[in-house]
C-alpha positions as CSV (number, residue, x, y, z in Angstrom):
1,M,-52.4,11.2,2.5
2,K,-49.2,11.8,4.4
3,R,-50.6,15.0,5.9
4,I,-53.7,13.2,7.1
5,I,-51.6,10.5,8.7
6,A,-49.4,13.1,10.3
7,V,-52.4,15.0,11.7
8,V,-53.9,11.8,13.1
9,I,-50.5,10.9,14.8
10,A,-50.2,14.4,16.2
11,L,-53.7,14.4,17.7
12,A,-53.1,10.9,19.1
13,L,-49.9,12.1,20.8
14,L,-51.7,15.2,22.2
15,V,-54.6,13.1,23.7
16,F,-52.1,10.6,25.1
17,G,-50.1,13.4,26.6
18,V,-53.1,14.9,28.3
19,M,-54.3,11.5,29.6
20,A,-50.8,10.7,30.9
21,S,-50.6,14.0,32.8
22,I,-54.0,13.3,34.4
23,F,-52.9,9.8,35.4
24,N,-49.6,11.1,36.7
25,A,-51.4,13.8,38.8
26,L,-53.7,11.1,40.3
27,W,-51.0,8.5,41.0
28,A,-48.4,11.0,42.2
29,S,-50.8,11.9,45.1
30,N,-50.3,10.6,48.5
31,W,-52.3,7.3,48.5
32,E,-51.6,7.0,52.2
33,D,-54.0,9.9,52.8
34,V,-56.5,9.3,50.1
35,F,-56.9,5.6,51.0
36,E,-56.1,5.7,54.6
37,D,-59.0,3.3,55.3
38,Y,-57.1,0.6,53.4
39,A,-53.8,1.2,55.1
40,G,-52.8,-1.6,57.3
41,S,-49.6,-0.2,58.6
42,E,-47.8,3.0,59.4
43,Y,-45.9,4.9,56.7
44,P,-43.2,4.4,55.7
45,P,-43.9,0.6,56.0
46,S,-41.2,-1.6,57.4
47,F,-40.9,-5.2,58.6
48,V,-38.5,-7.3,60.6
49,V,-36.0,-9.4,58.5
50,E,-34.0,-10.9,61.4
51,A,-34.9,-10.8,65.1
52,G,-32.5,-9.3,67.5
53,D,-31.9,-6.4,69.8
54,A,-34.7,-3.9,69.0
55,N,-32.6,-1.2,70.7
56,S,-29.8,-1.7,68.2
57,R,-31.2,-2.1,64.7
58,I,-29.9,-2.2,61.1
59,A,-32.3,-0.8,58.5
60,I,-32.1,-2.1,54.9
61,L,-33.2,0.4,52.3
62,N,-33.8,-0.8,48.7
63,I,-33.0,1.5,45.9
64,E,-34.0,-0.5,42.9
65,G,-34.9,0.8,39.4
66,T,-34.7,4.2,37.9
67,I,-34.4,6.9,40.6
68,M,-37.4,9.1,39.7
69,D,-40.2,10.6,41.7
70,S,-43.2,9.2,39.9
71,G,-45.4,9.3,43.0
72,S,-45.7,7.1,46.0
73,S,-47.5,4.3,44.1
74,N,-46.9,2.6,40.8
75,M,-49.9,3.1,38.5
76,F,-50.3,-0.6,37.7
77,G,-49.2,-2.0,41.1
78,T,-46.0,-3.5,39.6
79,E,-42.7,-3.3,41.4
80,A,-40.9,0.0,41.0
81,Y,-38.7,2.5,42.7
82,D,-40.7,4.5,45.3
83,H,-39.0,7.9,45.9
84,T,-41.5,9.0,48.5
85,L,-41.0,5.9,50.6
86,T,-37.2,6.2,50.3
87,V,-37.1,9.8,51.5
88,E,-39.6,9.2,54.3
89,A,-37.7,6.1,55.4
90,L,-34.5,8.1,55.6
91,K,-36.2,10.8,57.6
92,E,-37.4,8.2,60.1
93,I,-33.9,6.6,60.2
94,I,-32.3,9.9,61.0
95,N,-34.7,10.5,64.0
96,D,-34.7,6.9,65.3
97,D,-32.0,6.4,67.9
98,S,-32.5,2.6,67.9
99,I,-31.2,2.4,64.2
100,K,-27.4,2.2,64.3
101,G,-26.7,1.2,60.8
102,V,-28.1,1.5,57.3
103,L,-27.6,-0.9,54.5
104,L,-28.4,0.4,51.0
105,N,-29.3,-2.3,48.5
106,V,-28.6,-0.5,45.2
107,D,-29.6,-2.0,41.8
108,S,-30.1,1.1,39.7
109,P,-28.9,2.7,36.5
110,G,-29.4,6.1,38.2
111,G,-32.1,8.6,37.4
112,G,-33.0,12.2,38.1
113,V,-30.5,14.7,39.3
114,Y,-32.9,16.2,41.9
115,E,-34.0,12.8,43.3
116,S,-30.4,11.5,43.5
117,A,-29.3,14.7,45.3
118,E,-32.2,14.5,47.7
119,I,-31.3,11.0,48.7
120,H,-27.7,12.0,49.1
121,K,-28.7,14.9,51.3
122,Y,-30.6,12.7,53.8
123,L,-27.8,10.0,53.8
124,V,-25.3,12.7,54.8
125,E,-27.7,13.8,57.6
126,A,-28.0,10.1,58.7
127,K,-24.2,9.9,58.9
128,E,-24.1,13.2,60.9
129,A,-26.7,11.6,63.2
130,G,-24.2,8.8,64.0
131,K,-25.5,6.1,61.6
132,T,-23.1,3.8,59.9
133,I,-23.9,3.4,56.2
134,Y,-22.9,0.5,54.0
135,S,-23.9,0.2,50.3
136,S,-24.2,-3.1,48.5
137,M,-24.3,-2.8,44.7
138,A,-26.1,-5.5,42.9
139,G,-26.1,-5.9,39.1
140,M,-25.9,-2.2,38.5
141,A,-25.2,0.9,40.5
142,A,-24.3,3.4,37.8
143,S,-24.5,7.2,37.6
144,G,-27.2,8.2,40.1
145,G,-26.9,4.7,41.6
146,Y,-23.3,5.5,42.4
147,Y,-24.1,9.1,43.5
148,V,-26.4,7.8,46.3
149,S,-23.8,5.2,47.3
150,A,-20.9,7.7,47.5
151,P,-21.5,8.8,51.2
152,A,-21.4,5.2,52.4
153,D,-18.7,4.2,54.9
154,E,-18.2,1.0,53.0
155,I,-19.2,0.1,49.4
156,Y,-19.5,-3.5,48.3
157,A,-19.7,-4.7,44.8
158,S,-19.5,-8.1,43.0
159,D,-17.5,-9.2,40.0
160,E,-20.7,-8.8,38.0
161,T,-21.6,-5.3,39.2
162,L,-21.6,-2.5,36.7
163,T,-20.9,0.8,38.4
164,G,-19.4,4.2,37.7
165,S,-20.9,6.1,34.8
166,I,-20.1,9.4,36.7
167,G,-21.6,12.1,34.6
168,V,-24.7,14.0,33.5
169,I,-26.8,13.7,30.4
170,M,-29.6,15.8,29.0
171,Q,-31.4,14.7,25.8
172,S,-34.0,16.2,23.5
173,I,-35.6,14.8,20.4
174,N,-35.1,16.9,17.3
175,Y,-38.1,16.0,15.1
176,S,-37.9,19.0,12.8
177,Q,-36.9,17.0,9.7
178,L,-39.6,14.5,10.3
179,A,-42.2,17.2,10.6
180,E,-40.9,18.8,7.4
181,D,-41.1,15.4,5.6
182,Y,-44.8,15.2,6.6
183,G,-45.6,18.8,5.9
184,I,-46.1,19.8,9.5
185,E,-45.4,23.4,10.4
186,F,-45.1,24.9,13.8
187,E,-46.4,28.3,14.8
188,T,-44.7,29.3,18.0
189,Y,-45.1,32.6,20.0
190,A,-42.5,32.9,22.7
191,S,-41.6,35.7,25.2
192,G,-37.9,35.3,24.6
193,D,-35.4,33.7,22.3
194,M,-34.5,31.0,24.8
195,K,-38.1,30.1,25.7
196,E,-38.1,27.5,22.9
197,M,-34.8,26.0,24.1
198,L,-34.7,22.2,23.4
199,G,-38.2,22.3,22.0
200,G,-37.5,19.7,19.4
201,H,-39.2,21.4,16.5
202,K,-36.0,23.2,15.4
203,D,-32.3,22.9,15.4
204,P,-30.8,24.4,18.6
205,S,-28.9,27.7,18.2
206,Q,-25.3,28.0,19.2
207,E,-26.4,30.1,22.2
208,E,-28.8,27.3,23.3
209,E,-26.1,24.7,22.9
210,Q,-23.6,26.7,25.0
211,Y,-26.2,27.4,27.7
212,V,-27.4,23.8,28.1
213,Q,-23.8,22.5,28.1
214,G,-23.0,25.0,30.9
215,M,-25.9,23.6,32.9
216,V,-24.6,20.0,32.3
217,D,-21.1,21.0,33.3
218,S,-22.3,22.6,36.5
219,M,-24.2,19.5,37.6
220,Y,-21.2,17.4,36.6
221,Q,-19.0,19.3,38.9
222,D,-21.5,18.8,41.7
223,F,-21.3,15.0,41.0
224,V,-17.5,15.1,41.1
225,G,-17.6,16.9,44.4
226,V,-20.0,14.4,45.9
227,V,-17.7,11.5,44.9
228,A,-14.6,13.3,46.0
229,E,-16.1,14.0,49.4
230,G,-17.5,10.5,49.9
231,R,-14.5,8.6,48.7
232,D,-11.9,11.0,50.3
233,M,-10.4,11.7,46.8
234,S,-9.3,14.9,45.1
235,E,-11.6,16.2,42.5
236,G,-8.8,15.7,40.0
237,E,-8.6,12.0,40.9
238,V,-12.4,11.7,40.4
239,E,-12.3,13.5,37.1
240,N,-9.8,11.0,35.8
241,L,-12.5,8.3,36.4
242,A,-15.5,10.4,35.5
243,D,-15.7,10.4,31.7
244,G,-19.0,8.6,31.8
245,R,-17.6,5.1,31.5
246,I,-18.8,2.1,33.5
247,Y,-16.6,-0.2,35.6
248,L,-16.9,-3.8,36.6
249,G,-16.8,-4.3,40.4
250,E,-13.2,-5.4,40.6
251,D,-12.0,-2.5,38.4
252,A,-14.0,-0.1,40.6
253,M,-12.3,-1.5,43.7
254,E,-8.9,-1.0,42.1
255,N,-9.6,2.6,41.2
256,G,-11.0,3.5,44.6
257,L,-14.8,3.7,43.9
258,V,-15.5,0.4,45.8
259,D,-14.1,-0.9,49.1
260,Q,-15.0,-4.6,49.3
261,M,-16.0,-7.4,46.9
262,G,-19.1,-9.2,48.0
263,Y,-22.9,-9.5,47.8
264,L,-25.7,-8.2,50.0
265,E,-25.3,-10.8,52.7
266,D,-21.6,-10.0,52.9
267,A,-22.3,-6.3,53.3
268,L,-24.9,-7.1,56.0
269,A,-22.4,-9.3,57.8
270,G,-19.8,-6.6,57.7
271,L,-22.3,-4.0,59.0
272,K,-23.4,-6.3,61.8
273,E,-19.8,-6.7,62.9
274,N,-19.4,-2.9,62.8
275,V,-22.5,-2.2,64.8
276,G,-21.7,-5.0,67.3
277,G,-24.0,-7.2,69.4
278,N,-27.0,-8.9,67.9
279,P,-28.9,-6.1,66.0
280,E,-32.4,-6.5,64.8
281,V,-32.6,-6.2,61.0
282,I,-35.5,-4.4,59.5
283,E,-36.3,-3.6,55.9
284,Y,-38.2,-0.6,54.5
285,G,-40.8,-1.5,51.8
286,R,-44.1,-3.1,51.3
287,G,-43.2,-6.6,52.4
288,G,-45.5,-9.2,53.8
289,N,-49.1,-7.9,54.3
290,N,-48.1,-4.2,54.3
291,Q,-49.5,-3.6,50.8
292,F,-52.6,-1.5,50.7
293,S,-55.7,-3.5,49.8
294,F,-56.5,-0.8,47.2
295,S,-53.2,-1.6,45.4
296,Y,-54.1,-5.2,45.0
297,K,-57.6,-4.4,43.8
298,A,-56.2,-1.9,41.3
299,K,-53.6,-4.3,40.0
300,S,-56.1,-7.1,39.6
301,F,-58.4,-4.8,37.7
302,I,-55.7,-3.5,35.4
303,N,-54.3,-7.0,34.8
304,G,-57.8,-8.0,33.7
305,L,-57.7,-5.3,31.0
306,F,-54.1,-5.8,29.8
307,G,-51.5,-8.5,29.8
308,D,-48.0,-8.1,31.5
309,T,-46.4,-7.1,28.2
310,E,-49.0,-4.4,27.5
311,I,-48.7,-3.0,31.0
312,A,-44.9,-2.8,30.7
313,Q,-45.2,-1.0,27.3
314,I,-47.7,1.5,28.7
315,E,-45.5,2.3,31.8
316,S,-42.5,2.8,29.5
317,L,-44.4,5.2,27.3
318,L,-45.5,7.2,30.4
319,K,-42.0,7.4,31.8
320,N,-40.3,8.2,28.6
321,R,-42.6,10.7,26.9
322,Q,-41.2,13.9,25.5
323,G,-39.6,16.2,28.0
324,V,-36.1,17.5,28.9
325,Q,-34.7,16.7,32.3
326,P,-31.1,16.5,33.5
327,M,-30.2,12.9,34.6
328,Y,-27.6,11.0,36.4
329,L,-28.4,8.0,34.3
330,Y,-26.5,5.3,32.5
331,E,-28.5,4.5,29.3
332,Q,-28.2,0.9,28.0
């Protein structure tokens, strides 16, 4: 009976994995091209938050949620981090001479190493293009959330902010004992000893452990270098803070990871004073009527099939299905 249950579970997981891959492929496509008839605005979308001098503007860029490239649209139309929008907005900011300042609104536990590094790259280019960058940390700006904040000229945090968590993590599920308990055997044909690395169906060898740890250590040094450069600290000083722990905002200011205590409005006021004059404030994102009609129709249809709780559970399963990826991520 146990074997039958195990086989059914294995088949269900296989079908789910295939369907998830299909959905991801569809929803990771550029909906701005596929549904251009529904697009009511240019991409990346932006809207005016405060009127002012259009020749001297401040751009607010929201980095909220896990920093992962899951496509330019969320499958179920719910709020989520949009990596495509973030990158395209930064490219536009770099090339727009009217934008003098950038305010990052960061509320993120971090995310993918690649995505965090990509955002960092364009922020550095924005600074080189003469833009002043401030970062306002909300409830959390940890790991990759701090990585993307590091290039900012000024970093704001509140007493309640959780930040830091400077480090890298890679995880794999070892289900070999579970498979053995249910009588499941794996027949694997690989071209090399390391091809099965972190496969989950066996205990890792010492060689695998050393190799993976070497990768993690290399990415960790990159992280340390980013913080050292952004905060004008030595790598040794950063390493003393970078054991993966999180810091409250006031502690982070005392150890040099944060410049000012305050909230988003305080950071905006400071950036306005730095830019000078009466700058127009714009925000990148799908505010007002900038959402695609298709997104609303899709969301209504999905909500008709599932409740909010079920949608959240399905999205969580899709995002966290088996797979090994290095992360700048604080896991709660």
